[in-house]
C-alpha positions in Angstrom: -6.7 -8.4 14.9 -8.8 -6.0 17.0 -6.8 -4.4 19.9 -9.6 -2.2 21.4 -13.4 -1.8 21.1 -16.2 0.3 22.5 -18.9 -0.8 24.9 -21.0 -2.1 22.0 -18.1 -4.5 21.2 -17.4 -2.6 17.9 -13.8 -2.5 17.0 -12.2 1.0 17.3 -8.5 0.1 16.8 -6.7 -2.7 15.0 -3.5 -4.4 16.0 -2.0 -4.1 12.5 -1.5 -0.7 10.8 -2.6 -2.1 7.4 -6.0 -3.0 8.8 -8.8 -0.6 9.8 -12.1 -0.9 11.8 -15.1 -1.6 9.7 -17.1 1.5 10.5 -19.7 0.8 7.7 -21.4 -1.9 9.7 -20.1 -1.1 13.2 -19.1 -4.8 13.4 -16.2 -5.8 15.7 -13.9 -6.7 12.9 -10.8 -5.4 11.2 -10.6 -5.3 7.4 -7.8 -4.4 5.0 -7.5 -0.6 4.7 -8.9 0.8 1.5 -6.6 0.9 -1.5 -7.9 4.4 -2.4 -5.9 6.1 0.4 -3.6 8.7 -1.2 0.1 7.9 -1.3 0.9 10.3 1.5 -1.5 8.4 3.8 -0.3 5.1 5.3 -3.6 4.1 6.9 -7.2 5.5 6.6 -10.7 4.7 7.9 -13.5 3.5 5.6 -16.5 5.9 5.2 -19.1 5.5 8.0 -22.0 5.2 5.5 -22.4 4.6 1.8 -23.1 8.3 1.0 -19.5 9.2 2.0 -16.8 8.7 -0.6 -13.6 10.0 1.1 -11.6 8.0 3.6 -10.3 9.7 6.7 -6.5 9.4 7.1 -5.3 8.4 10.5 -1.6 7.7 9.9 0.6 9.5 7.4 3.4 7.9 5.4 7.0 8.5 6.2 8.0 12.0 5.2 4.6 13.5 6.0 3.2 15.3 9.1 -0.3 14.5 10.4 -2.3 17.8 10.7 -5.7 17.9 12.2 -7.8 21.0 11.6 -10.2 22.1 14.3 -13.2 22.8 14.3 -13.6 21.6 10.7 -12.4 18.1 11.8 -10.4 17.6 8.7 -7.1 15.8 8.6 -4.3 16.0 6.1 -0.8 14.8 5.5 1.7 17.7 5.0 5.1 17.0 3.4 8.0 17.2 5.9 10.4 18.5 3.3 13.1 17.1 1.0 14.9 14.1 2.5 13.2 14.5 5.8 11.7 11.2 7.3 10.0 12.5 10.4 8.8 16.0 11.3 6.6 17.8 13.9 5.0 21.2 14.3 7.0 23.4 16.8 5.0 26.6 17.3 3.9 27.6 13.8 6.9 26.0 12.1 7.0 22.5 10.6 10.4 21.2 11.9 12.3 18.2 10.7 13.2 15.8 13.5 14.9 13.0 11.6 16.4 12.9 8.1 16.5 10.0 5.6 19.5 7.6 5.7 22.4 9.3 4.1 21.5 12.8 5.3 22.0 14.8 8.5 20.0 17.6 10.0 21.3 21.2 10.1 19.2 24.3 10.6 15.9 22.4 9.8 17.4 21.2 6.5 18.5 17.7 5.6 22.0 17.8 4.0 23.8 14.9 2.3 26.4 13.0 4.2 30.0 13.8 3.2 31.3 12.7 -0.2 34.8 11.3 -0.7 37.1 11.3 -3.7 37.5 8.0 -5.5 40.3 7.7 -8.1 39.8 4.7 -10.4 39.9 3.8 -14.0 41.8 7.0 -14.7 39.0 9.3 -13.5 38.2 11.1 -10.3 34.7 10.8 -9.0 32.8 11.9 -5.9 31.1 8.9 -4.2 29.0 8.9 -1.0 30.7 6.1 0.9 29.1 7.3 4.1 25.6 5.8 4.5 24.8 7.6 7.7 26.4 10.6 9.5 26.0 13.1 12.3 27.3 16.1 10.3 29.3 17.0 7.2 32.5 15.5 8.4 31.6 12.6 10.7 30.3 9.3 9.4 28.4 6.7 11.6 28.1 3.9 9.0 29.6 3.1 5.6 28.3 1.4 2.5 29.2 -2.1 1.6 32.9 -2.5 0.8 34.1 0.2 3.2 34.8 0.3 7.0 34.5 3.0 9.5 37.6 4.6 10.9 37.7 7.8 13.0 34.4 9.0 11.5 35.4 8.4 7.8 35.0 5.5 5.4 37.9 3.6 4.0 37.9 0.9 1.4 38.1 -2.8 2.3 40.5 -5.0 0.4 39.7 -6.2 -3.1 36.8 -8.7 -3.2 35.7 -7.9 0.4 32.2 -6.5 1.0 32.4 -6.3 4.8 35.5 -5.8 6.9 36.6 -4.5 10.3 39.8 -2.9 8.9 41.8 -2.8 5.6 43.2 -6.3 6.1 40.5 -8.2 8.1 37.5 -9.2 6.0 34.4 -10.9 7.4 32.2 -11.2 4.3 33.4 -11.6 0.7 31.8 -10.2 -2.4 30.3 -12.5 -5.1 33.1 -14.3 -6.9 35.3 -14.5 -3.9 35.6 -16.8 -0.8 36.9 -16.1 2.7 40.3 -17.4 3.4 41.9 -16.5 6.7 40.3 -13.1 7.0 41.1 -12.3 3.3 39.1 -12.8 0.1 40.4 -15.1 -2.7 39.0 -15.1 -6.2 36.8 -18.0 -7.4 38.0 -17.2 -11.0 40.7 -19.9 -10.8 38.0 -22.5 -10.2 36.5 -23.2 -13.7 33.4 -21.2 -14.5 32.5 -20.5 -10.8 30.3 -17.5 -10.0 30.6 -18.2 -6.2 32.5 -20.7 -4.2 33.3 -21.9 -0.7 36.9 -22.6 -1.5 39.1 -22.9 -4.6 37.8 -26.3 -5.6 34.1 -26.1 -4.4 31.7 -24.0 -6.5 28.4 -23.0 -5.0 27.0 -21.4 -8.1 28.1 -21.1 -11.8 28.4 -18.5 -14.5 25.6 -18.2 -17.0 25.7 -21.0 -19.5 26.9 -23.5 -16.9 25.2 -25.7 -14.3 26.4 -27.0 -10.9 27.2 -30.7 -10.7 29.4 -33.0 -8.5 32.2 -32.4 -11.1 31.9 -28.6 -10.8 30.4 -26.2 -13.4 29.6 -27.9 -16.6 28.3 -26.6 -20.0 24.6 -26.2 -20.6 23.2 -27.7 -23.8 24.0 -25.7 -26.9 20.5 -24.1 -27.2 20.3 -23.3 -23.5 21.7 -20.0 -22.2 20.7 -21.2 -18.6 20.0 -24.6 -17.2 19.8 -26.7 -14.1 21.3 -29.9 -15.5 22.4 -31.4 -18.8 18.8 -32.4 -19.4 16.9 -29.5 -18.0 17.0 -26.0 -19.5 15.5 -23.0 -17.7 15.7 -20.6 -20.8 16.3 -20.9 -24.5 18.1 -19.1 -27.3 16.0 -17.1 -29.8 14.4 -19.4 -32.4 13.9 -22.1 -29.7 11.1 -22.7 -27.2 11.1 -24.5 -23.8 9.2 -27.7 -24.2 7.2 -29.6 -21.6 10.3 -31.8 -20.9 12.4 -28.7 -20.2 14.4 -29.1 -23.5 14.9 -26.3 -26.0 13.3 -27.2 -29.3 13.8 -25.4 -32.6 10.8 -23.4 -33.9 9.5 -24.7 -37.2 10.3 -22.5 -40.2 9.0 -20.0 -41.2 8.5 -19.2 -37.5 11.4 -17.0 -36.1 10.3 -17.1 -32.5 7.6 -19.2 -30.9 6.0 -20.4 -27.7 5.4 -24.0 -28.9 5.6 -26.0 -32.1 2.2 -24.7 -33.2 2.3 -21.1 -31.7 4.4 -18.6 -33.5 5.3 -15.2 -32.2 7.3 -13.7 -35.1 8.2 -14.8 -38.6 11.4 -15.2 -40.7 11.9 -12.8 -43.7 9.8 -13.8 -46.6 6.8 -14.8 -44.4 3.8 -13.0 -42.8 2.2 -13.5 -39.5 -1.5 -14.5 -39.0 -2.5 -13.5 -35.5 -5.7 -15.4 -35.5 -3.9 -18.7 -36.2 -0.7 -17.7 -34.4 1.2 -19.0 -37.4 3.6 -17.9 -40.1 2.9 -18.4 -43.9 5.4 -17.9 -46.7 5.0 -15.0 -49.0 4.4 -15.6 -52.7 7.2 -16.5 -55.1 9.8 -13.6 -55.7 8.3 -11.7 -52.7 10.8 -10.7 -49.9 8.3 -9.1 -47.6 4.5 -9.2 -47.4 1.7 -8.4 -45.1 -0.5 -11.2 -46.3 -0.7 -13.8 -49.0 -2.0 -11.4 -51.7 -0.1 -8.2 -50.8 3.7 -8.1 -51.5 5.6 -5.1 -50.0 9.1 -5.8 -51.3 10.0 -7.9 -54.3 13.2 -9.9 -54.9 
């Protein structure tokens, strides 16, 4: 973990950025950097002795410039500027060197990559299909579902998430499978969320589980399950029991964690938090806060 040390074999530099030399005891060891580093500081040193409370920042987070003040020996992280990832001090000016993904550098300012017009569902919207660019007109990379052509982004075919051109797809979106460089829908295969071909599902829609026979219904009380006998979640008014079955809560419980632990009550009952149970209100009482106080009568 320690990559360099002084003549006394005390660690002065750690091999991982998230670890710092233990200056408190001058021991040749690297320990996790303190959690109290401010968000603009990626890595900081522990205080040299117990009387010091402030850590010393040695590496700034992305979007900040490390500034060391001499002779005061103070260090601080200065914001690079909006959407700027790396910056440096050139003369007396803090200058952006590299912008965030989706932005390009112009006159020390990070500007958004070009937007393109998308006409769909009867409306016209401006969407940034370009994920990286060199200027306001030339893209370097496109977002998923688009391909790069002469510095601009064009849409892949329907159901395609990665393509080399409008007709040749390499990766299909969820719900489609690759079929001779084009994407075919899994929708024709019963209740498939994803598939390898028209007859072989790889995952199922919610409410179904994958079996050798395809996607089959989960039990009635299970919105999600892994088999006909194992639920992974339950409908309201049911709880997931130890055998992974959904069991109905006992009235007057409306929701529960187990057969003996209520979370909420049906109308006409009140909740006792100390017992985690529901008890019925008195006769002719629709709503009550306890056994002796009726709030709404029938």
